[in-house]
C-alpha positions as CSV (number, residue, x, y, z in Angstrom):
1,M,-6.4,-28.6,45.6
2,C,-5.7,-26.7,42.3
3,P,-7.4,-23.6,41.5
4,V,-10.3,-24.0,38.8
5,A,-10.9,-21.6,36.0
6,L,-14.3,-21.6,34.0
7,I,-13.5,-20.1,30.5
8,T,-16.5,-19.6,28.1
9,G,-15.8,-20.5,24.6
10,S,-12.6,-22.2,25.1
11,S,-12.7,-24.8,22.6
12,R,-10.6,-23.1,20.3
13,G,-9.2,-19.8,19.3
14,I,-8.5,-17.0,22.3
15,G,-10.2,-19.3,24.6
16,R,-8.0,-22.2,23.9
17,G,-4.9,-20.3,24.2
18,I,-6.1,-18.9,27.7
19,A,-7.0,-22.5,28.9
20,L,-3.7,-23.8,28.1
21,C,-1.9,-20.8,29.5
22,L,-3.9,-21.1,32.8
23,A,-3.2,-25.1,32.7
24,Q,0.5,-24.4,32.8
25,A,0.0,-21.9,35.6
26,G,-1.5,-24.9,37.8
27,Y,-5.2,-24.4,37.0
28,D,-7.8,-27.2,36.3
29,I,-10.0,-26.0,33.7
30,L,-13.6,-26.3,33.0
31,V,-13.7,-26.0,28.9
32,N,-17.1,-24.6,27.6
33,Y,-18.2,-24.8,24.1
34,A,-21.3,-24.0,22.2
35,G,-21.5,-26.5,19.5
36,N,-17.9,-28.1,18.8
37,Q,-17.7,-30.9,21.0
38,T,-14.3,-32.4,19.3
39,A,-12.7,-29.0,19.7
40,A,-13.5,-28.8,23.3
41,E,-12.2,-32.4,23.7
42,E,-9.0,-31.4,22.0
43,T,-8.5,-28.4,24.3
44,A,-9.4,-30.6,27.5
45,A,-6.7,-33.3,26.4
46,A,-4.1,-30.6,26.0
47,V,-4.8,-29.5,29.6
48,V,-4.3,-33.0,30.8
49,D,-1.0,-33.1,28.9
50,F,0.0,-30.3,31.3
51,G,-0.8,-32.4,34.5
52,Q,-4.1,-30.6,35.0
53,K,-7.6,-31.7,35.4
54,A,-10.4,-30.8,32.6
55,E,-14.0,-31.2,32.3
56,I,-15.9,-30.0,29.4
57,C,-19.5,-28.7,29.3
58,Q,-21.7,-27.5,26.5
59,A,-23.8,-24.2,27.2
60,D,-25.1,-21.5,25.3
61,I,-24.3,-18.4,27.2
62,T,-27.2,-16.5,25.5
63,S,-29.3,-18.5,27.7
64,Q,-29.5,-17.8,31.5
65,S,-30.4,-21.2,32.5
66,D,-27.3,-22.4,30.6
67,G,-25.2,-20.0,32.2
68,K,-26.4,-21.0,35.6
69,R,-25.9,-24.8,34.8
70,L,-22.4,-24.1,33.5
71,V,-21.3,-22.6,36.8
72,D,-23.2,-25.4,38.8
73,F,-21.4,-27.9,36.8
74,T,-18.1,-26.5,37.4
75,L,-18.8,-26.6,41.2
76,S,-20.0,-30.1,41.1
77,S,-17.3,-31.3,39.1
78,F,-14.3,-29.5,40.9
79,G,-15.8,-28.3,44.1
80,R,-14.8,-24.8,43.7
81,L,-14.5,-21.8,41.4
82,D,-11.2,-19.6,41.6
83,M,-11.8,-17.9,38.1
84,L,-14.2,-16.9,35.4
85,V,-13.0,-15.7,32.2
86,N,-15.6,-14.3,30.1
87,N,-14.2,-15.1,26.6
88,A,-16.9,-16.7,24.3
89,G,-18.1,-13.9,21.7
90,I,-19.2,-13.6,17.9
91,A,-18.8,-11.3,15.3
92,P,-21.7,-10.2,13.0
93,P,-22.8,-12.8,10.7
94,V,-22.6,-10.2,8.1
95,R,-20.3,-7.0,8.0
96,A,-23.0,-4.4,7.0
97,D,-22.5,-0.7,7.1
98,I,-24.2,0.9,10.1
99,L,-26.6,2.6,8.0
100,E,-27.9,-1.0,6.8
101,A,-27.4,-3.4,9.7
102,D,-30.5,-5.1,10.7
103,A,-31.8,-5.4,14.0
104,D,-31.6,-9.4,14.1
105,S,-27.7,-9.2,13.9
106,Y,-27.6,-6.6,16.7
107,D,-29.7,-8.7,18.9
108,Q,-27.7,-11.7,18.3
109,V,-24.3,-10.3,18.9
110,M,-25.4,-8.3,21.9
111,A,-27.1,-11.3,23.4
112,T,-23.7,-13.3,23.2
113,N,-21.2,-10.6,23.7
114,L,-22.9,-8.9,26.5
115,K,-26.1,-9.8,28.0
116,G,-24.8,-13.4,28.4
117,P,-21.7,-12.7,30.1
118,Y,-23.6,-9.9,32.2
119,F,-25.9,-12.5,33.9
120,L,-23.4,-15.3,33.9
121,T,-20.9,-13.1,36.0
122,Q,-23.7,-12.1,38.3
123,Y,-24.4,-15.7,39.0
124,A,-20.7,-16.7,39.2
125,A,-19.9,-13.7,41.6
126,N,-22.6,-14.7,44.0
127,K,-21.2,-18.4,44.0
128,M,-17.6,-16.9,44.6
129,I,-18.7,-14.9,47.4
130,D,-20.1,-17.8,49.2
131,L,-17.2,-20.0,48.5
132,Q,-14.8,-17.3,49.8
133,Q,-17.1,-17.0,52.9
134,A,-16.9,-20.8,53.3
135,G,-13.2,-20.8,53.0
136,T,-13.2,-23.0,50.0
137,V,-11.3,-20.3,47.9
138,G,-9.2,-17.2,48.7
139,T,-9.1,-14.7,46.2
140,P,-11.6,-15.3,43.3
141,R,-10.8,-13.5,40.1
142,I,-12.9,-12.4,37.1
143,V,-11.4,-11.7,33.6
144,I,-13.5,-10.3,30.8
145,I,-11.9,-10.4,27.2
146,T,-13.3,-7.5,25.3
147,S,-11.4,-6.1,22.2
148,I,-9.8,-2.9,20.7
149,S,-13.1,-2.6,19.3
150,A,-14.3,-1.4,22.7
151,Y,-13.0,2.1,21.7
152,T,-12.1,1.8,18.0
153,S,-14.9,2.6,15.4
154,S,-15.5,0.0,12.8
155,T,-18.8,1.2,11.1
156,A,-19.0,-2.3,9.1
157,R,-19.6,-3.9,12.4
158,G,-21.2,-1.5,14.8
159,E,-23.0,-3.9,16.9
160,Y,-19.8,-5.6,17.8
161,C,-18.0,-2.4,18.8
162,V,-21.0,-1.6,21.0
163,S,-21.1,-5.0,22.6
164,K,-17.3,-4.6,23.4
165,A,-17.7,-1.0,24.7
166,G,-20.6,-2.3,27.0
167,L,-18.3,-5.1,28.2
168,S,-15.7,-2.5,29.4
169,M,-18.3,-0.8,31.4
170,M,-19.6,-4.0,32.8
171,T,-16.1,-4.7,33.9
172,R,-16.0,-1.5,35.9
173,L,-19.4,-2.1,37.3
174,F,-18.6,-5.5,38.8
175,A,-15.0,-4.3,39.7
176,D,-16.8,-1.6,41.8
177,R,-19.5,-3.9,43.4
178,L,-17.2,-7.0,44.1
179,A,-14.3,-4.8,45.5
180,E,-15.5,-5.2,49.0
181,H,-15.1,-8.9,48.9
182,G,-11.6,-8.7,47.4
183,I,-12.6,-10.0,44.1
184,P,-10.7,-8.2,41.3
185,V,-12.3,-7.8,38.0
186,N,-10.2,-6.8,35.1
187,E,-10.6,-6.5,31.3
188,I,-8.2,-7.8,28.6
189,Q,-8.5,-6.0,25.2
190,P,-7.1,-8.2,22.5
191,G,-5.9,-6.5,19.4
192,I,-5.4,-8.3,16.1
193,I,-5.3,-12.0,16.9
194,Q,-4.7,-14.9,14.3
195,T,-8.0,-17.0,14.9
196,D,-10.9,-18.5,13.0
197,M,-12.8,-15.2,13.7
198,T,-10.0,-13.0,11.7
199,G,-9.5,-15.6,9.0
200,P,-11.7,-14.0,6.4
201,V,-9.7,-10.7,6.8
202,K,-6.3,-12.2,7.0
203,E,-5.0,-10.6,3.8
204,K,-6.3,-7.4,4.6
205,Y,-4.7,-7.3,8.2
206,D,-1.6,-8.7,6.7
207,T,-1.1,-5.7,4.6
208,L,-2.1,-3.2,7.4
209,I,0.3,-4.9,9.9
210,E,3.2,-4.9,7.4
211,D,2.6,-1.2,6.9
212,G,2.8,-0.5,10.7
213,L,-0.9,-0.4,12.0
214,T,0.7,-2.0,15.1
215,P,4.3,-1.0,16.4
216,I,5.0,-4.6,17.1
217,R,4.6,-5.6,13.5
218,R,3.1,-9.1,13.8
219,W,-0.2,-10.7,14.4
220,G,-1.2,-11.4,18.0
221,Q,-1.4,-15.2,18.9
222,P,-4.0,-16.9,21.4
223,E,-1.2,-17.7,23.7
224,D,-0.5,-13.8,24.0
225,I,-3.7,-13.4,25.4
226,G,-3.5,-16.3,27.6
227,K,-0.2,-15.3,29.1
228,A,-2.1,-12.0,30.2
229,V,-4.7,-14.0,31.8
230,A,-2.5,-16.4,33.3
231,A,-0.7,-13.4,35.1
232,I,-4.0,-12.3,36.6
233,G,-4.6,-15.8,37.6
234,L,-1.3,-16.1,39.6
235,G,-2.2,-13.2,41.5
236,Y,0.2,-10.5,40.0
237,F,-2.6,-8.1,39.6
238,D,-4.4,-8.5,42.8
239,F,-4.1,-4.8,43.7
240,T,-5.8,-3.9,40.2
241,T,-9.3,-4.1,39.5
242,G,-11.4,-2.3,36.9
243,A,-8.5,-1.9,34.6
244,A,-8.3,-2.4,30.8
245,I,-5.1,-4.2,29.8
246,P,-4.0,-3.9,26.1
247,V,-2.6,-7.0,24.6
248,D,-2.4,-5.4,21.2
249,G,1.0,-5.0,19.9
250,G,0.9,-1.1,20.9
251,F,-2.3,-0.5,18.5
252,H,-3.6,1.8,21.4
253,L,-0.8,4.1,21.2
254,H,-1.3,7.4,19.6
255,R,1.6,8.2,17.4
256,L,2.6,11.0,15.0
């Protein structure tokens, strides 16, 4: 049987890029979406075009019951879960100065970007341990998609930065706890990636990239993130856990 990956927020953008790269690597895919069923069906169709199986499941990861239902649906559909990719996330509805941002925006971003993945990972990890002990899967793997915003100040969207920094610590916590079970947990830190989320600031970043914000002077693409996740899925990083892997065109470099 093919290994199975559950990817949250995989109907479009980075999530779709991850789904397609994992499909090319031989994974069957559970496509999760919050509201855009048409986009989810398009992703699933593209997975099938690569010769892999795909199922779609609507679930709001801010809901713990939805998160559990998502994992259970994956198991009932495929009979296994080899990889969880926590990708779903949102930007603040309004870019507000940290001195003016409101609590509702903070709560919404944190619920989606941090609390949801935290408890989804908890539930999935326990299921993975059971599957491993039953001999159904060999080496389960967990990947958490964060951002360069985990360590880069952006005072017009402070809640987003805090949520991503929290995911970085979450990666280390689960990596530590699950190491005894042989389940690697790693973090991918995307840089400036061309998606719907970055569409409103495209002109700003076109100029910054051209001026050398990133040593590699181009926008990142969803498949750049997908290829990194696929490498983990293929087992090339099984002696690595708790690591933050930058896929950012060199943004993380300190330069003079």
